[in-house]
C-alpha positions as CSV (number, residue, x, y, z in Angstrom):
1,M,2.3,-9.9,-2.1
2,D,5.8,-11.1,-2.3
3,D,8.0,-12.0,0.7
4,T,9.7,-8.5,0.8
5,A,6.5,-6.7,1.6
6,I,6.0,-6.0,5.3
7,A,2.5,-5.2,6.8
8,S,2.3,-1.7,8.2
9,Q,-1.1,-2.4,9.9
10,M,-3.8,-5.0,9.8
11,S,-6.5,-2.7,8.5
12,P,-6.8,-0.6,5.3
13,Y,-6.0,3.0,4.8
14,M,-8.6,5.3,3.3
15,V,-6.9,7.5,0.7
16,D,-8.1,10.0,-1.9
17,L,-6.7,9.3,-5.4
18,E,-6.6,11.9,-8.2
19,E,-7.1,10.7,-11.8
20,G,-3.8,10.5,-13.7
21,K,-1.6,11.1,-10.6
22,T,1.1,8.5,-9.8
23,Y,1.4,7.2,-6.3
24,K,4.2,5.2,-4.5
25,F,2.8,2.9,-1.9
26,C,5.1,1.7,0.9
27,R,5.9,-2.0,1.1
28,C,8.7,-1.9,3.7
29,G,6.5,-0.8,6.6
30,E,9.0,1.9,7.6
31,S,7.6,5.1,5.9
32,K,6.7,8.0,8.1
33,K,4.0,8.9,5.5
34,L,2.1,5.5,5.4
35,P,0.6,4.2,3.3
36,F,2.8,6.3,0.9
37,C,6.5,5.7,0.4
38,D,9.0,8.2,1.7
39,D,12.0,6.2,0.5
40,S,12.7,4.6,4.0
41,H,13.2,1.3,2.1
42,K,16.6,2.4,0.8
43,G,19.1,-0.4,1.4
44,S,16.4,-3.1,1.7
45,D,14.8,-5.5,-0.8
46,A,11.3,-4.0,-0.3
47,K,10.6,-1.6,-3.2
48,P,7.5,0.7,-3.4
49,H,4.5,-0.2,-5.5
50,T,4.0,2.5,-8.1
51,F,0.4,3.1,-9.2
52,T,-1.3,5.6,-11.5
53,A,-5.0,6.3,-10.6
54,D,-7.5,5.6,-13.3
55,K,-10.0,8.0,-11.8
56,T,-10.5,10.4,-8.9
57,E,-12.0,8.5,-5.9
58,S,-11.6,7.6,-2.3
59,V,-10.4,4.0,-1.8
60,N,-9.3,1.6,0.8
61,V,-5.6,0.7,0.3
62,C,-4.1,-2.5,1.7
63,G,-2.1,-2.3,5.0
64,C,-1.7,-6.0,5.6
65,M,0.1,-6.8,2.3
66,E,-2.2,-9.8,1.7
67,S,-4.6,-8.4,-0.8
68,E,-4.9,-10.2,-4.2
69,D,-5.8,-6.8,-5.7
70,Y,-2.9,-4.7,-4.2
71,P,-2.7,-1.8,-3.7
72,F,-6.5,-2.0,-3.1
73,C,-7.9,-3.7,0.0
74,D,-9.8,-6.9,-0.7
75,G,-10.6,-7.8,2.9
76,S,-7.8,-10.2,3.4
77,H,-6.9,-8.6,6.7
78,I,-10.0,-10.1,8.2
79,L,-8.5,-13.5,7.9
80,H,-5.8,-12.5,10.4
81,F,-8.2,-11.9,13.3
């Protein structure tokens, strides 16, 4: 991720995605609805990551902001322990 993304936790979030639905994932680390954006980033350089689900499924979403496959977790958080 870029330098404006702030880790909200060092493990993934399990979320249920619905095909065709658009999601905004928090990258400022301040949202009260993590991992989703609640616009807490207003006034900062960190903008949410907008993503439309290709299919309905449960997935692990990155919390550490190090994933090469963001918004999905690729296990990069394990390198921090």
